[in-house]
VOKE-522791 format. One record per residue (C-alpha): residue number from 1; residue in three letters; x negated, y, z negated. Coordinates in steps of 0.5 Angstrom, whole numbers, padded with zeros to 4 digits. Example, Ala and Ser with C-alpha at 12.3 -4.5 7.8 and 13.67 -1.06 7.14 Angstrom:
REM residues 2
1,ALA,-0025,-0009,-0016
2,SER,-0027,-0002,-0014
This chain:
REM residues 610
1,MET,0017,-0022,-0067
2,ARG,0019,-0015,-0064
3,SER,0022,-0015,-0056
4,PRO,0017,-0014,-0050
5,GLU,0021,-0009,-0048
6,ASN,0021,-0005,-0054
7,VAL,0013,-0006,-0056
8,LEU,0012,-0004,-0048
9,GLU,0016,0003,-0050
10,SER,0013,0004,-0056
11,LEU,0006,0004,-0052
12,LYS,0009,0009,-0047
13,SER,0012,0014,-0052
14,LYS,0004,0015,-0055
15,ALA,0001,0015,-0048
16,CYS,0000,0022,-0047
17,ASN,-0002,0024,-0053
18,LYS,-0009,0023,-0051
19,SER,-0012,0023,-0058
20,TYR,-0008,0018,-0060
21,LYS,-0012,0010,-0061
22,TYR,-0008,0004,-0060
23,GLU,-0010,-0002,-0065
24,ARG,-0007,-0009,-0066
25,LEU,-0006,-0010,-0058
26,TYR,-0008,-0017,-0059
27,ARG,-0003,-0019,-0063
28,ASN,0002,-0019,-0058
29,LEU,-0001,-0025,-0055
30,TYR,0002,-0028,-0061
31,ASN,0010,-0027,-0058
32,PRO,0013,-0033,-0053
33,GLN,0018,-0027,-0051
34,PHE,0011,-0023,-0047
35,TYR,0010,-0030,-0044
36,LEU,0016,-0031,-0041
37,LEU,0018,-0024,-0039
38,ALA,0010,-0025,-0035
39,TYR,0013,-0032,-0032
40,GLN,0019,-0029,-0031
41,ARG,0015,-0023,-0026
42,ILE,0010,-0027,-0023
43,GLN,0014,-0034,-0022
44,ALA,0016,-0032,-0015
45,LYS,0010,-0031,-0011
46,PRO,0008,-0038,-0007
47,GLY,0001,-0037,-0009
48,ASN,0003,-0040,-0016
49,MET,0003,-0047,-0013
50,THR,-0005,-0047,-0011
51,ALA,-0009,-0050,-0015
52,GLY,-0015,-0047,-0019
53,THR,-0021,-0050,-0021
54,ASP,-0017,-0053,-0027
55,GLY,-0012,-0056,-0022
56,LYS,-0005,-0054,-0025
57,THR,-0001,-0049,-0021
58,ILE,0005,-0046,-0024
59,ASP,0009,-0053,-0024
60,GLY,0011,-0056,-0030
61,MET,0011,-0049,-0034
62,GLY,0015,-0049,-0040
63,MET,0015,-0048,-0048
64,ALA,0010,-0053,-0050
65,ARG,0005,-0050,-0045
66,ILE,0006,-0042,-0047
67,ASN,0006,-0045,-0055
68,ALA,-0001,-0049,-0054
69,LEU,-0004,-0042,-0051
70,ILE,-0001,-0038,-0056
71,GLU,-0006,-0043,-0061
72,LYS,-0012,-0041,-0057
73,MET,-0011,-0034,-0058
74,ARG,-0009,-0035,-0065
75,ASP,-0016,-0038,-0066
76,PHE,-0020,-0035,-0060
77,ARG,-0021,-0042,-0057
78,TYR,-0018,-0039,-0050
79,GLN,-0023,-0039,-0045
80,PRO,-0021,-0036,-0038
81,ASN,-0023,-0042,-0032
82,PRO,-0027,-0039,-0027
83,ALA,-0024,-0037,-0020
84,ARG,-0024,-0041,-0014
85,ARG,-0027,-0037,-0009
86,THR,-0024,-0038,-0002
87,TYR,-0025,-0032,0003
88,ILE,-0019,-0029,0008
89,PRO,-0021,-0025,0014
90,LYS,-0022,-0017,0015
91,SER,-0020,-0013,0020
92,ASN,-0027,-0012,0022
93,GLY,-0028,-0019,0023
94,LYS,-0032,-0020,0016
95,MET,-0030,-0025,0011
96,ARG,-0027,-0022,0004
97,PRO,-0028,-0026,-0002
98,LEU,-0022,-0027,-0006
99,GLY,-0021,-0031,-0012
100,ILE,-0015,-0035,-0014
101,PRO,-0015,-0036,-0022
102,SER,-0012,-0041,-0025
103,PHE,-0003,-0040,-0027
104,ASP,-0005,-0041,-0035
105,ASP,-0011,-0035,-0033
106,LYS,-0004,-0031,-0029
107,LEU,0000,-0032,-0034
108,ILE,-0004,-0029,-0039
109,GLN,-0007,-0023,-0034
110,GLU,0000,-0021,-0033
111,VAL,0002,-0020,-0040
112,VAL,-0004,-0016,-0040
113,ARG,-0003,-0012,-0035
114,LEU,0004,-0010,-0038
115,ILE,0001,-0007,-0044
116,LEU,-0005,-0003,-0041
117,GLU,0000,-0001,-0035
118,SER,0004,0002,-0041
119,ILE,-0002,0006,-0044
120,TYR,-0005,0008,-0038
121,GLU,0000,0009,-0033
122,PRO,0004,0015,-0036
123,THR,-0004,0019,-0036
124,PHE,-0006,0017,-0029
125,SER,-0007,0023,-0024
126,ASN,-0002,0025,-0019
127,TYR,-0008,0024,-0014
128,SER,-0008,0017,-0015
129,HIS,-0003,0013,-0011
130,GLY,-0006,0005,-0010
131,PHE,-0003,0000,-0014
132,ARG,0002,0004,-0018
133,ILE,0009,0004,-0019
134,ASN,0013,0008,-0014
135,ARG,0007,0009,-0010
136,SER,0005,0007,-0003
137,CYS,0001,0009,0003
138,HIS,0007,0013,0005
139,THR,0007,0018,-0001
140,ALA,0000,0019,0000
141,LEU,0000,0021,0007
142,LYS,0006,0025,0005
143,TYR,0002,0028,-0001
144,VAL,-0003,0029,0005
145,GLN,0002,0033,0010
146,LYS,0005,0037,0005
147,TYR,-0001,0039,0001
148,PHE,-0007,0039,0006
149,THR,-0004,0045,0010
150,GLY,-0010,0049,0012
151,THR,-0015,0044,0011
152,LYS,-0022,0047,0015
153,TRP,-0027,0040,0013
154,PHE,-0024,0034,0010
155,VAL,-0029,0029,0008
156,GLU,-0028,0023,0007
157,GLY,-0030,0019,0002
158,ASP,-0031,0011,0001
159,ILE,-0034,0007,-0004
160,LYS,-0039,0002,-0002
161,GLY,-0036,-0005,-0005
162,CYS,-0032,-0001,-0010
163,PHE,-0029,-0007,-0014
164,ASP,-0035,-0012,-0013
165,ASN,-0040,-0008,-0016
166,VAL,-0035,-0004,-0023
167,ASP,-0041,-0004,-0028
168,HIS,-0037,-0008,-0034
169,HIS,-0040,-0004,-0039
170,VAL,-0038,0003,-0036
171,LEU,-0031,0000,-0036
172,ILE,-0030,-0003,-0043
173,ALA,-0034,0004,-0045
174,ILE,-0028,0008,-0041
175,LEU,-0023,0003,-0044
176,ARG,-0025,0003,-0051
177,LYS,-0024,0011,-0051
178,ARG,-0016,0010,-0052
179,ILE,-0016,0002,-0055
180,ALA,-0020,0001,-0062
181,ASP,-0018,-0007,-0062
182,GLU,-0025,-0011,-0061
183,HIS,-0020,-0018,-0061
184,PHE,-0016,-0014,-0054
185,ILE,-0023,-0011,-0051
186,GLY,-0026,-0018,-0052
187,LEU,-0021,-0022,-0048
188,LEU,-0022,-0017,-0042
189,TRP,-0029,-0018,-0043
190,LYS,-0027,-0026,-0043
191,PHE,-0024,-0024,-0036
192,LEU,-0029,-0021,-0032
193,LYS,-0035,-0026,-0034
194,ALA,-0031,-0032,-0033
195,GLY,-0035,-0033,-0027
196,TYR,-0032,-0036,-0020
197,MET,-0033,-0043,-0017
198,GLU,-0035,-0044,-0010
199,ASP,-0038,-0050,-0007
200,TRP,-0038,-0054,-0013
201,LYS,-0042,-0050,-0016
202,TYR,-0041,-0044,-0022
203,HIS,-0043,-0038,-0021
204,ASN,-0043,-0032,-0027
205,THR,-0041,-0025,-0025
206,TYR,-0045,-0019,-0027
207,SER,-0040,-0014,-0025
208,GLY,-0034,-0012,-0021
209,THR,-0026,-0013,-0022
210,PRO,-0024,-0020,-0022
211,GLN,-0023,-0021,-0015
212,GLY,-0015,-0024,-0013
213,SER,-0014,-0023,-0021
214,ILE,-0007,-0019,-0024
215,ILE,-0011,-0015,-0028
216,SER,-0016,-0012,-0023
217,PRO,-0012,-0006,-0020
218,ILE,-0010,-0004,-0026
219,LEU,-0017,-0005,-0029
220,ALA,-0020,-0001,-0022
221,ASN,-0015,0005,-0022
222,ILE,-0017,0006,-0031
223,TYR,-0025,0006,-0027
224,MET,-0023,0010,-0022
225,ASN,-0019,0015,-0025
226,GLU,-0025,0019,-0028
227,LEU,-0026,0021,-0021
228,ASP,-0019,0023,-0021
229,SER,-0021,0027,-0028
230,TYR,-0027,0029,-0024
231,MET,-0023,0033,-0019
232,ALA,-0019,0036,-0022
233,GLU,-0024,0041,-0026
234,TYR,-0029,0041,-0020
235,ALA,-0022,0044,-0016
236,GLU,-0021,0049,-0022
237,LYS,-0027,0052,-0022
238,PHE,-0029,0051,-0014
239,ASN,-0021,0054,-0013
240,CYS,-0021,0063,-0012
241,GLY,-0016,0068,-0009
242,ASN,-0009,0068,-0010
243,ARG,-0008,0069,-0002
244,ARG,-0012,0070,0005
245,LYS,-0013,0078,0005
246,ILE,-0010,0079,0012
247,ASN,-0013,0079,0019
248,PRO,-0016,0086,0020
249,ALA,-0015,0085,0027
250,PHE,-0008,0083,0026
251,LYS,-0007,0089,0021
252,LYS,-0011,0095,0026
253,LYS,-0005,0092,0032
254,LEU,0001,0092,0026
255,ASP,-0001,0099,0025
256,VAL,-0001,0101,0033
257,CYS,0006,0098,0033
258,ARG,0009,0102,0027
259,GLY,0006,0108,0029
260,LYS,0010,0107,0036
261,GLU,0016,0105,0033
262,GLN,0016,0112,0029
263,ARG,0015,0116,0034
264,LEU,0020,0113,0038
265,LYS,0025,0114,0032
266,ARG,0022,0122,0031
267,ASN,0023,0124,0038
268,LEU,0028,0119,0041
269,SER,0032,0125,0043
270,LYS,0027,0129,0046
271,MET,0025,0123,0050
272,SER,0027,0122,0058
273,GLU,0030,0116,0059
274,GLU,0023,0114,0063
275,GLU,0020,0115,0057
276,LYS,0023,0111,0052
277,GLU,0024,0105,0056
278,GLY,0016,0106,0058
279,LEU,0015,0106,0050
280,ILE,0020,0101,0048
281,ALA,0017,0096,0053
282,GLU,0009,0098,0050
283,ILE,0012,0096,0043
284,ARG,0015,0089,0046
285,GLU,0009,0088,0049
286,LEU,0005,0089,0042
287,ARG,0011,0085,0038
288,ARG,0010,0079,0042
289,SER,0002,0079,0042
290,LEU,0002,0080,0035
291,LYS,0006,0073,0034
292,SER,0000,0070,0038
293,MET,-0006,0073,0032
294,PRO,-0006,0069,0025
295,TYR,-0004,0074,0020
296,SER,-0009,0072,0015
297,ASP,-0016,0072,0015
298,GLN,-0019,0065,0017
299,MET,-0026,0067,0015
300,ASP,-0024,0070,0009
301,ASP,-0029,0068,0003
302,SER,-0025,0069,-0003
303,TYR,-0020,0065,-0002
304,LYS,-0022,0058,-0003
305,ARG,-0019,0051,-0004
306,ILE,-0020,0044,-0005
307,CYS,-0014,0039,-0004
308,TYR,-0015,0031,-0007
309,ILE,-0012,0025,-0005
310,ARG,-0014,0018,-0007
311,TYR,-0011,0011,-0005
312,ALA,-0016,0005,-0009
313,ASP,-0023,0006,-0007
314,ASP,-0021,0010,-0001
315,PHE,-0020,0018,-0002
316,LEU,-0019,0024,0002
317,ILE,-0022,0032,0001
318,GLY,-0019,0037,0003
319,VAL,-0023,0044,0004
320,ILE,-0021,0051,0005
321,GLY,-0028,0054,0006
322,SER,-0034,0053,0010
323,LYS,-0038,0047,0013
324,GLY,-0043,0049,0007
325,ASP,-0038,0048,0002
326,ALA,-0036,0041,0004
327,GLU,-0044,0039,0004
328,GLN,-0044,0041,-0002
329,ILE,-0037,0039,-0005
330,LYS,-0040,0031,-0002
331,GLN,-0047,0032,-0006
332,ASP,-0043,0034,-0012
333,VAL,-0038,0028,-0012
334,GLY,-0043,0023,-0010
335,CYS,-0048,0025,-0015
336,PHE,-0042,0023,-0020
337,ILE,-0039,0016,-0017
338,ARG,-0047,0014,-0018
339,GLU,-0049,0017,-0024
340,LYS,-0043,0016,-0029
341,LEU,-0039,0010,-0025
342,HIS,-0046,0007,-0022
343,LEU,-0043,0006,-0016
344,GLU,-0045,0008,-0008
345,MET,-0041,0012,-0002
346,SER,-0042,0009,0004
347,ARG,-0047,0013,0008
348,GLU,-0043,0010,0015
349,LYS,-0036,0012,0012
350,THR,-0037,0019,0008
351,LEU,-0036,0024,0013
352,ILE,-0035,0031,0014
353,THR,-0030,0033,0018
354,HIS,-0028,0040,0022
355,GLY,-0020,0041,0021
356,HIS,-0018,0040,0029
357,ASP,-0022,0033,0029
358,PHE,-0020,0026,0027
359,ALA,-0020,0024,0020
360,LYS,-0019,0018,0018
361,PHE,-0015,0016,0012
362,LEU,-0011,0009,0011
363,GLY,-0011,0007,0018
364,TYR,-0008,0014,0020
365,GLU,-0012,0019,0024
366,VAL,-0011,0026,0020
367,THR,-0012,0033,0024
368,ILE,-0010,0040,0023
369,ALA,-0006,0043,0029
370,LYS,-0010,0047,0033
371,GLY,-0007,0054,0034
372,GLU,0000,0057,0033
373,TYR,0006,0058,0038
374,ASN,0012,0061,0037
375,LYS,0018,0056,0037
376,LYS,0027,0059,0038
377,THR,0031,0057,0031
378,LYS,0038,0056,0032
379,THR,0040,0063,0031
380,GLY,0036,0065,0037
381,ALA,0030,0068,0033
382,THR,0022,0066,0034
383,ARG,0018,0063,0028
384,ARG,0012,0060,0028
385,VAL,0011,0053,0027
386,ASN,0004,0049,0028
387,ASN,0000,0054,0022
388,GLY,-0005,0049,0019
389,LYS,0000,0044,0020
390,VAL,-0004,0037,0018
391,LEU,-0002,0032,0023
392,LEU,-0002,0025,0023
393,TYR,-0003,0020,0029
394,VAL,-0003,0013,0030
395,PRO,-0010,0011,0033
396,HIS,-0010,0007,0039
397,ASP,-0015,0002,0036
398,LYS,-0010,0000,0032
399,TRP,-0005,-0003,0036
400,VAL,-0010,-0006,0041
401,LYS,-0013,-0009,0036
402,ARG,-0007,-0012,0033
403,LEU,-0005,-0014,0041
404,PHE,-0011,-0018,0041
405,SER,-0011,-0022,0033
406,TYR,-0004,-0024,0035
407,ASN,-0008,-0028,0042
408,ALA,-0002,-0023,0046
409,LEU,-0006,-0020,0050
410,LYS,-0012,-0020,0056
411,ILE,-0016,-0015,0059
412,LYS,-0018,-0016,0066
413,TYR,-0023,-0012,0071
414,ASP,-0021,-0011,0077
415,LYS,-0028,-0011,0082
416,GLN,-0024,-0008,0088
417,ASN,-0022,-0002,0084
418,GLY,-0029,0000,0080
419,ASN,-0028,-0005,0075
420,LYS,-0021,-0002,0072
421,GLU,-0018,-0005,0066
422,VAL,-0012,-0009,0068
423,TRP,-0008,-0011,0061
424,GLU,-0004,-0018,0062
425,PRO,0000,-0020,0056
426,VAL,0000,-0028,0055
427,ARG,0004,-0033,0052
428,ARG,0001,-0035,0044
429,THR,0000,-0043,0045
430,ARG,0001,-0043,0037
431,LEU,0008,-0042,0038
432,LEU,0009,-0046,0042
433,HIS,0011,-0052,0038
434,LEU,0016,-0047,0034
435,ASP,0024,-0048,0035
436,ASP,0027,-0042,0039
437,LEU,0029,-0038,0033
438,GLU,0022,-0039,0029
439,ILE,0018,-0036,0036
440,LEU,0023,-0029,0036
441,ASN,0023,-0029,0029
442,GLN,0016,-0028,0029
443,TYR,0015,-0023,0034
444,ASN,0020,-0019,0031
445,ALA,0017,-0019,0024
446,GLU,0010,-0016,0027
447,ILE,0013,-0010,0032
448,ARG,0018,-0009,0025
449,GLY,0011,-0009,0020
450,LEU,0008,-0004,0026
451,TYR,0013,0000,0027
452,ASN,0014,0001,0019
453,TYR,0007,0002,0017
454,TYR,0006,0007,0023
455,ARG,0013,0011,0022
456,LEU,0011,0018,0019
457,ALA,0006,0019,0025
458,ASN,0007,0025,0030
459,ASN,0006,0021,0035
460,VAL,0009,0013,0034
461,SER,0012,0014,0040
462,VAL,0006,0010,0043
463,LEU,0008,0004,0040
464,ASN,0012,0003,0046
465,ASN,0007,0000,0049
466,PHE,0005,-0005,0045
467,TYR,0013,-0007,0044
468,TYR,0012,-0008,0052
469,VAL,0006,-0012,0051
470,MET,0010,-0016,0046
471,ARG,0016,-0017,0049
472,TYR,0013,-0020,0056
473,SER,0009,-0024,0051
474,MET,0015,-0026,0048
475,LEU,0017,-0028,0055
476,LYS,0012,-0031,0057
477,THR,0012,-0035,0051
478,PHE,0018,-0038,0052
479,ALA,0017,-0039,0059
480,GLY,0011,-0044,0056
481,LYS,0015,-0048,0051
482,TYR,0020,-0050,0058
483,ARG,0016,-0049,0063
484,THR,0019,-0045,0067
485,ARG,0019,-0038,0071
486,ILE,0020,-0031,0065
487,SER,0026,-0030,0070
488,ARG,0029,-0036,0068
489,ILE,0028,-0034,0061
490,ILE,0031,-0027,0062
491,ARG,0037,-0031,0065
492,LYS,0038,-0036,0059
493,TYR,0037,-0031,0054
494,ARG,0040,-0025,0056
495,LYS,0046,-0022,0052
496,GLY,0048,-0015,0055
497,LYS,0042,-0011,0055
498,ASP,0038,-0014,0050
499,PHE,0035,-0021,0049
500,ALA,0038,-0026,0044
501,VAL,0037,-0032,0041
502,GLU,0044,-0036,0038
503,TYR,0043,-0041,0032
504,LEU,0047,-0045,0029
505,GLN,0051,-0042,0021
506,LYS,0051,-0046,0015
507,ASN,0059,-0044,0016
508,GLY,0059,-0048,0022
509,LYS,0060,-0041,0027
510,VAL,0054,-0039,0032
511,GLY,0050,-0033,0030
512,GLN,0045,-0030,0034
513,THR,0038,-0025,0033
514,LEU,0036,-0020,0037
515,PHE,0030,-0018,0040
516,TYR,0028,-0011,0037
517,ASN,0032,-0005,0040
518,LYS,0031,0000,0035
519,GLY,0026,0004,0038
520,PHE,0020,0007,0035
521,ARG,0023,0014,0033
522,ARG,0019,0018,0028
523,ASP,0022,0017,0021
524,THR,0018,0021,0015
525,LYS,0023,0019,0009
526,VAL,0020,0015,0004
527,GLY,0024,0012,-0001
528,LYS,0023,0007,-0008
529,GLU,0026,0001,-0003
530,ASN,0019,0002,0001
531,PRO,0012,0003,-0004
532,ASP,0007,-0003,-0003
533,ILE,0009,-0004,-0011
534,VAL,0016,-0003,-0011
535,ALA,0018,-0001,-0018
536,ARG,0018,-0007,-0024
537,ALA,0024,-0005,-0029
538,VAL,0023,-0010,-0035
539,GLU,0028,-0016,-0033
540,ASN,0034,-0017,-0037
541,TYR,0035,-0024,-0039
542,GLY,0040,-0025,-0034
543,SER,0045,-0032,-0034
544,ASN,0041,-0035,-0029
545,SER,0034,-0032,-0031
546,LEU,0028,-0037,-0032
547,ILE,0028,-0035,-0038
548,LYS,0035,-0037,-0041
549,ARG,0034,-0044,-0037
550,LEU,0027,-0045,-0041
551,LYS,0030,-0044,-0048
552,ALA,0037,-0048,-0047
553,ASN,0033,-0055,-0048
554,LYS,0038,-0058,-0043
555,CYS,0035,-0062,-0037
556,GLU,0038,-0060,-0030
557,TRP,0038,-0067,-0028
558,CYS,0040,-0072,-0034
559,GLY,0043,-0067,-0038
560,ALA,0039,-0069,-0044
561,GLU,0039,-0064,-0050
562,ASN,0035,-0061,-0055
563,MET,0028,-0063,-0051
564,PRO,0022,-0060,-0049
565,LEU,0023,-0058,-0041
566,GLU,0018,-0057,-0036
567,MET,0020,-0053,-0030
568,HIS,0019,-0056,-0023
569,HIS,0017,-0052,-0018
570,ILE,0016,-0051,-0010
571,ARG,0013,-0047,-0005
572,LYS,0019,-0046,0000
573,LEU,0026,-0049,0001
574,LYS,0025,-0051,0007
575,ASP,0020,-0056,0006
576,LEU,0025,-0060,0002
577,LYS,0028,-0065,0007
578,GLY,0034,-0067,0004
579,ARG,0033,-0074,0003
580,LYS,0033,-0075,-0005
581,GLN,0038,-0073,-0010
582,TRP,0035,-0068,-0013
583,GLU,0032,-0064,-0007
584,ILE,0040,-0064,-0005
585,ALA,0041,-0061,-0012
586,MET,0036,-0056,-0011
587,ILE,0038,-0054,-0004
588,GLY,0045,-0053,-0005
589,ARG,0043,-0048,-0011
590,LYS,0039,-0045,-0006
591,ARG,0034,-0045,-0012
592,LYS,0026,-0046,-0011
593,THR,0026,-0048,-0020
594,MET,0029,-0054,-0023
595,ALA,0028,-0055,-0031
596,LEU,0027,-0062,-0033
597,CYS,0026,-0066,-0039
598,VAL,0019,-0069,-0039
599,ASN,0022,-0076,-0037
600,CYS,0025,-0073,-0031
601,HIS,0019,-0069,-0029
602,ASP,0015,-0075,-0029
603,LYS,0019,-0079,-0025
604,LEU,0020,-0074,-0020
605,HIS,0013,-0073,-0018
606,ALA,0012,-0082,-0018
607,GLY,0017,-0081,-0013
608,LYS,0023,-0084,-0018
609,LEU,0027,-0079,-0020
610,ASP,0034,-0080,-0015
């Protein structure tokens, strides 16, 4: 059989030919190499140790298990298990449903995702930034900064329960535009209709993409790409004019200024010094006033533009035009989403916002700079800045809510001072049982996490307020742990100007970790190292890869050869106590996996492997 790399490259090479239809995709699910590649890619995720409704996890994965799945694929007996439904908290206090598929289903879904990604990723719109290779919230926000300049009105788009309400028949119809393999389409139908288990009761799924599944993001993007295509066509029809007309008031004043300059040039030898100085002063004043006036006519209705960006089910439209234009666009987009995608716009969250007010997108506040002002360059000349420039801000409530969610802040009200708010950092009781390094690492991770997300913001320095509360909460947590005062904690852990925790390294030397001290400078660089989904090139089979270890057919414990193997998995190395020899071996190799023969794997789970 062909290697997965060759198959995926072949699929990609035909992707941009929109008239081409893909056939015989299902047969790739007979290829063991695809499953090994999928296994290599998803095995490191900790959620794989959580059992689905079939009670199985990633533990015990081996060629026998893969071959059994392939046999089910060949005779079409494969049926996905219903996902085990659980709930996770949302930022607004509500709960979000999450489905936990069985690992065998995850493995097949990853193979399907690889195939779908090769077919659709090359043709996705540049407007789409969610769940895509080398794209992220940051790339979407940078796009807004670059292309939404001069926006007069924002249309904030939000689709009500998008992923839960995807119409299965519409989705399959979209897929059939490119895929002419009914066996492959049938497999996707099975995933969509697999249902879920909650409180030991089975529930059918009549709409939506499977929550928590590996294929859900790519299916959602395939579905929402229809909106992206519609917006591209809409923009072509809406956009008009090559550039704005010159502001009449600016042109009039410029003509007056040039007339005086010509008069000065013609009559320079005839004029007295007093007349020259007076005319030069008038010219300077005119030039100065011109710099404070807009060059173009901001009300020119012969020049219109639409800008559009989407991240998953959130989208933002920038309109250079009238409020009436923005209202019509909102109505037309809502109509398309309702009639073609069978979805509904959220009335509460789909808003029309003036460019100088704050529109919300991906947790940032987006606005257009008010007015213009002149700034001196390095050469001493002056130039206009903030001419319709997009500004990004950290919303005040975001970092305040984060403090409350960490239980790091308590607000009191001073009755003697007109019920004035008094902010009080507090210790975090749930961290008291951790060791010093774990407490410090927890605070550092939370501070860095918030800063890394909001580092594009023009006002990112407001996170110094967040830092102040977190620092005193950390000090109070240490003080609570050791039942002492903050001043003593500061003296104990002070290293120069920093707060540091020392620890013993594996080489016997003493190391130290500092409390975050890098500040909160604006950083607008968005590189490949920090998108939401990191670029995932197809892995080469390295000498230590899981694939090679499984194919070696040699037990890594007893050394038995030519035996079917099962891969033993653990969640975290720190969970191992190091009391048994096999635990010591895994710790020594710094691996969370061990390839074992069936006999050794059974003994391990029976507590008899040592």
